[in-house]
Structure formats: C-alpha cells, structure tokens
N, C-alpha and C positions, 0 to 999 in steps of 0.2 A: 410757428413755418418754419421749415430747417433753414439752414443758412445756403445759399445759390452763388453760382460763379458764372458770370457770361465769359462769351465767348464768341471772336467774328475773326474772319477771314477779310482781308478787299484784295482783290485783284484787281487786273486794268480794265474789265470788263463788268464784275459781279462783286457783293458784298455778302458772304453767309455769316449766319451766327446762330447761334446755341445758349440757352439756358440748361444748366447742369444742376444737380441738386448736390446736395452733402458729399452723398456717394456715388458722385460722376456719371449718373446716368443723364442722357439727357430727356429733360422735362417739356420743352417747345425749339423751335426751331423758323431760320423763316432766310427765304433767298430774295436778293432783289439785284436786278440787271442794272447796268449803269444806263441814262440815257444820256449821249453825247452832248445833247442840244441843251441839258443841264447838268453840267458836270456836279457843281455844289465842291466844297473844299473837302479835304479829306476827312476830318474829324466828323464833318456835320452826315457825310455819307454815311461812315458807322455809326454814330448815334442815332441817325433814324432807320434804322436796322435793328439796331441793338435791342430801343422801343419797343420792335414790332414782340418780343420775345419776352419782352420784361414788363409786360403793359398791365399784369395782375400781378406785380411781384412789389411789397412792400420795402421802401428802399432799406429802412433797416435791416432787412432779411438778406442782402446784397452785400457779399463780401470781397469779392475782387473780380477786376475784369483783363482777359489776358486778347490782344490785338494780335493777329499774324500777317506780317506783310511778305511781301515776295520781293526780298533784297537782304539789303545790310543792315542790321540793327545792333545800335548801342552794348555792350560788353553790361551795363548796369539798368539794359532795356526797358531806358526811358524814350529812347529817340531814335527814328530810322535815319540811318546814315548815307543810304544810297537805296533809291528803289525806283529804277527806268520806268519800268512799266505803270506808276505812278507817278513820274513826273518829277518827285520829292528826293532832297538832298538836307540831311542834317537840318530836319522836320522833328520838334520837342511833341511828338505824339500826345505818350502819358500826359504830358502837361497841360496840352489843350483839351482831352477829354475829362480829365478828374471833378473839372466842377460843375458837368452836366449830370455824370453819373453819381456823383458823391462818392466816391468808392477807390481805392487803390486799382493803378491800372500797369499793365506790364504789356510792351511792347515784343513779340518773338517771331523769327525769323516761319515762314509758313510751311516750308519740308520739314522743317524740326517739330513744328506742333502737329502738323499729319502725322509724322512717326509717332509721338508719343502716343495721340489719339487710337492708331493702330497698333502698337503694343499693349496698349491697357483693353482694348476690345477682345484682339486677336487669343484664343484658347491655344495656339499654335504655340505661341510663345515661349515654352516652358523648353520646345526643342528649340528654337530659331532665336539665338540672342546676337547673333552678327547679322546684321540686315542692313541695306541700302534702299531707301525711297528716292524715290525719281518721281516730281511734280508736275506733271504736265497740263500747265495752263496757258495763258499769254504767253507766260515766258516757261523755263525748265528750271526747278529747282532741284533741292538736295538735301536729303538728311543720313545720316551714317550712325547705327547702333554698335559697337563694340561691346562685345560679353554684355549685353542688354542696358549699357549708358548709351544715351545721347552724345555725340562729340561736339563741342563748341569750338575747340581751338582755341588758340593763345589769345586771340582778342576778339571771342565770341562771333567770327565769320568763316568757321568750317565749311566745307561741304558745299563750296557756290559749285556744283558737279556738272550745271547747263554750260559752264565755258571750257570744256574741256574740248580740247582741237581734236576735230574726226576728219577734217579736209582741209588740208594744206594748200590744196589750190583754189580755196574760195576766196574771193577778193574782197566778198560783201564786209561789212562793217556789223557786228553785235553791237547791241547797248552797251556793252561793258566796254566796248574801245577795239575788241582786238578781231583777228578774223578766223572762219573755219570753225566757231566753236558748234557745239552739239543743238544750242538751242536755236542757230538759226534754220534747223530742221525740222526738229522735234518741240516743237512749241504751235501753240496758236498763230501768234506773228510769225515763225518761219513757215508753218501751212500757205497763210494767206499771201505771203511774199513768194513763193513759190508757184501758186495758185493765178499770182499776175504777171510773171514772168510767161505761164503756159497761156496766160491768156482765157484764164478762167477765174480771174476775177479784176475787182475796179479797184483803183486808186484809194476811192472811198472805202471797201472791205479790206483794205491794207490797212489803212488808217485806223480802223475799228477792230483789228485782228480777226474780221469775220471770219473762222477757221471752220466754223460748225457747219456752214451751208458747203464748206469742201467735203467735208466728212461724209455728210447725207450724200454730195454727190458722188462720191467714191463706189455706190452700191449700183451706176447706171452707167455712170464714164471712166472709161479704161484711164482715160490722161490724171483723172482727179486719183482714182485708187494706188497709181503710178506714184503718185505724189504720198500719197499717208504710205504706202510701202517703204518708199525710198526716207521721207522720217524715222517710221521703224528701223531699218537699215544702219540707219547713223546713230540711232540709241544704242543699237546692238555694239557698234564699234565702241562705245563711250563703257557699255556694262562691261565690256571685254576689258577693257584700262582697270577698270575699277575691281576688278575682280583680281585682277593679277596682284595689284597693291592692297589689297583688303580680304580678298577670300572668303566672301560675305557666305551666308547657308539662303540667302532668299534675297529677292528684290521685288518690289513691292510699288506701283507703277498706280499713282493716285491724279489728283487732276482733274478739269473738267474735260480735257483735251483727250489725257489717256482713258479716259474711260469712255468718251463718245468712240474714239477711232481702236481699242484696245484690240478686236479682233481682227483686224488687217494689220496694226502695229507690231503689237507682241509676237506675232509668228513670223514677221519679216524680221524682227529684232532677234530673235531665237537661232534663224537660220542663219544670220550675219554670225553671231557666235559661235555656232558649232563652226561655222570656215575658218575663222581666225581663232578659237582656244587655242590656248600654250598648255603643254602638257596632260592633252587627253585622255591618255592611260592613266593617269596618277590621280584623275579627280572631274569629277562630274560637272557640268553648267549648272548653277543655281535655281531653286526654282523661282518662278518668272508669275508673278498674279497680280491682279489688283487687289487695291485695298478693299478689305471687308465695310467698311463704314460708307464709304462715297464719297460726293462732292463737298460734305459737310464735314471731312477729318481734320482739316487745318484749324475751324473753328471748334472742334472739340477737344484737340488738342491744347489750344489754346486758352480754353477755359479749365482744363485739367494742369497746366502749366502754370496757369495764374495762381490755384490753390495751393499749389507746390509751394510758391513762393510767398504768398501771405502766410501760409503756415508755419515756414520758415522763420519767417520774422522781416521778413526783406519787402517791407511795405512803401519803401521808393525807391525800389528798383534792385 
C-alpha cells in the first residue's frame, strides 16, 4: 500500500478528518460534531475522528499527520499557543497525539491549511497567485498567499484576519480581547450573539455558537436575514481594507458558516465593497467565491502540509 497522510481540522463545534494518498488525493473522510455534554480532551476528539478514516490503514503506511486549529500555533508546528474557541493555551498537542498515532504530527493554522488545500485543488491558481482566504466558522480565520506562497510572518502567526476592526463604536469584547473585530459579526459566535440581542437565540445557543439555526431561519425571518446580511456587510469592510493593503486577485470564503450563509453573506459583502472601494477607476473588485473543496478544506490542507513538512525532513516540527 502507498504512503498515506492524515489531516484533521478541529473547531469549536466539530472535527473533520481526511486520509490522503501519496498523490494528495482524498481516499476517506469523516465529520464529527462535538457533543457539548461529552466534550472530552482536544487530543482525544482528534484521535477519535482520525481513527474513523484510518481504520483500514496499516500503521507502517502512515507517514505523518497534520492538525489544523483555529488560532495561533508555534512556529515549529508542535503546539497551540492560543485557540480561543477551543479554550486552549500553550498546549503541546503534537506531543500528546504522536504516541497514539505513531507518526510525526504537525500543528497548523486552520485558515492556512484551507488555503493550501484550495490552491492544490483549484485549476484557477495558474492565474490567481495573490489570494486571500477567509474561513468563516465558529470564529473567523484568515490566510494570505502572495505570489503563490502562503505568508506565515516573522512569528508564524500572520493573517489573523478575524481581528481587523470594522466597527469602532461596538463595545463588545472579542475573544482576542479587542473590540470592533469583524469576527464579532461574521462568524458562528458573532451571529449567535447578534441573534441573542435580537431575541432570536437563547443563552444556551449563544454558548454553543448555534449559528446554523440562524442561517436557516434567514429564509423565512426578516430579522434573521438582516443579521446574516449585516455579517456580510462587516465582512465586506474587512475585505476592502485587506484589498487596499494586499491587492489580491481573489477572495475565497471557507468554513461551515461561510458555506451555509454564502447566498446572503457574500452579496452583502460585495455591496459594501462597492460602496467603499478606493480607486474604482483604476482597479476592479477581486473575484469572491466559496472554496472548491468544501467544509473538509482545512483537513485536506493539513494533510498536504504534513506531507510537505515530513518530506522536508522536519520530523519534529
């Protein structure tokens, strides 16, 4: 059997996993939503889902595993520095996973992983090499590719795009500690909090970031529809700022909330961009699209990054 690589993407409400062959193609996938009454440890959640996709795989055929998390990861890809939606700080996640998986593990940012997955999959990347990805899930993550290379930054924590300020009058604190972040609107948590303020969600639903019901309700309830469109408007403000700095050719929207709410959120984002767009005679608004892989994009990218790190000899991060 050829070499295989595992990829997992753990968020605030789910863990997705894939098994990829040596050519990078997905051969198995799994998706498990977290039971709030039986949370378990972060490492055990990941292992449980990875075992579902690797059930028929001999351990000697598994070369490496990549795990994508929403938050800051160490530059050596061994630890989670800060992941607010997981309630994790300074967590040596690779060290806790490797004894069970019996292979090198690499911890990566979920948005960077999703962008890698998309760029591997998409045929359009021959022309689009300057790309910004926004992963709209429980929180709002981001990743940037410049000339085809994903930007990591001096400390490996570049592109925390969910924390761009879009409303200087909003006093609500983001999980990062600041106010006015776009994540306070365009995310599962943001939608749930706005829905609670509007009387459409309970405290329990806010605690579990139950944005799916708000998105579904938007089809029949004008208040819910307005909240999703407001999230899109704020997303458009952030995208305008990012375009001014980075001049991308394309925006990719990823994440479970991004997929579910795309029909309402993305047109609202584009309308806001059109309203605020600088130098409109000199340049057009970039393409905006939902990623081609779907909700498993982060897991796919994590597996492909694991292969890259493993083959480069970075067996210990």
